[in-house]
C-alpha positions in Angstrom: 22.8 -9.2 -11.1 22.5 -7.0 -7.9 24.2 -8.1 -4.7 22.0 -8.3 -1.6 23.3 -4.8 -0.2 22.6 -3.1 -3.5 18.9 -4.6 -3.6 18.5 -3.5 -0.1 19.7 -0.1 -0.8 17.5 0.5 -3.8 14.5 -0.8 -1.8 15.2 1.7 1.1 15.7 4.5 -1.5 12.3 3.7 -3.2 10.5 3.5 0.4 12.0 7.2 1.0 10.5 8.3 -2.3 7.1 7.0 -1.3 7.3 9.2 1.9 8.4 12.3 0.2 5.6 14.7 -1.2 5.6 15.4 -4.9 8.2 12.8 -5.6 6.3 11.2 -8.5 5.9 8.1 -6.4 2.5 7.6 -4.8 2.3 5.7 -1.4 -1.5 5.3 -1.9 -0.8 3.4 -5.1 1.8 1.4 -3.6 -0.3 0.7 -0.6 -3.3 -0.2 -3.1 -1.1 -2.6 -5.3 0.6 -4.3 -2.3 -2.9 -5.0 -0.6 -4.3 -6.3 -3.9 -1.3 -8.7 -4.5 -1.3 -10.0 -0.8 -5.1 -10.4 -1.0 -5.1 -12.5 -4.3 -2.5 -14.7 -2.9 -4.5 -15.4 0.2 -7.7 -16.0 -1.8 -5.9 -18.3 -4.0 -4.6 -20.3 -1.0 -8.1 -20.5 0.1 -9.3 -21.7 -3.1 -6.5 -24.2 -3.4 -7.2 -25.6 0.1 -10.9 -26.1 -0.8 -10.1 -27.8 -4.1 -7.6 -30.0 -2.3 -10.0 -31.0 0.3 -12.6 -32.1 -2.3 -10.3 -34.0 -4.4 -8.8 -35.7 -1.2 -11.9 -36.3 1.0 -14.6 -35.8 -1.5 -16.3 -33.5 0.7 -15.5 -30.1 2.5 -14.8 -30.3 6.2 -13.4 -26.8 6.6 -15.6 -24.5 8.7 -17.2 -22.3 5.9 -18.4 -19.6 8.3 -14.9 -18.9 9.5 -13.9 -19.0 5.8 -16.6 -16.6 5.1 -15.2 -14.3 7.8 -11.6 -14.6 6.6 -12.6 -13.8 3.0 -14.7 -10.7 4.3 -11.7 -9.4 5.8 -9.7 -9.6 2.9 -12.3 -7.9 0.9 -12.4 -5.1 3.6 -8.7 -4.8 3.0 -9.2 -4.1 -0.5 -12.1 -1.7 0.3 -9.8 0.1 2.7 -6.9 0.5 0.2 -9.5 1.7 -2.6 -11.1 4.2 -0.4 -7.7 5.6 0.7 -6.6 5.9 -2.8 -10.0 7.5 -3.9 -10.2 10.1 -1.2 -6.3 11.1 -1.8 -6.9 11.5 -5.6 -10.0 13.7 -5.0 -8.1 15.9 -2.8 -5.2 16.1 -5.2 -7.8 17.0 -7.9 -9.2 19.9 -6.0 -5.9 21.2 -5.2 -4.9 21.0 -8.9 -8.1 22.9 -9.9 -7.6 25.7 -7.0 -3.9 26.2 -8.3 -5.2 26.5 -11.8 -7.8 29.1 -10.9 -5.2 31.3 -9.1 -2.9 31.1 -12.0 -5.6 32.0 -14.5 -7.4 34.5 -12.3 
């Protein structure tokens, strides 16, 4: 296995690659995946708490309005990550088309 310093060095190297342009690593994709994983975990926690509350008390005593606001904020994170990726990909696609036209024309 890797030591703690080797793992930290690899993580720093990967983060530097995310910042570089045309490195083959996409910071938008990293952001999308990380937000999706964090949001998924948070929503699993919400679901677990609700199920635990029903099993333990036989009813839900949690403020459902606050819970809906929490779930809505997680959904807005998903939308933000997806829109960022979609806009970035659209711009890259347009740039690739312009380069191909210049090379062929």
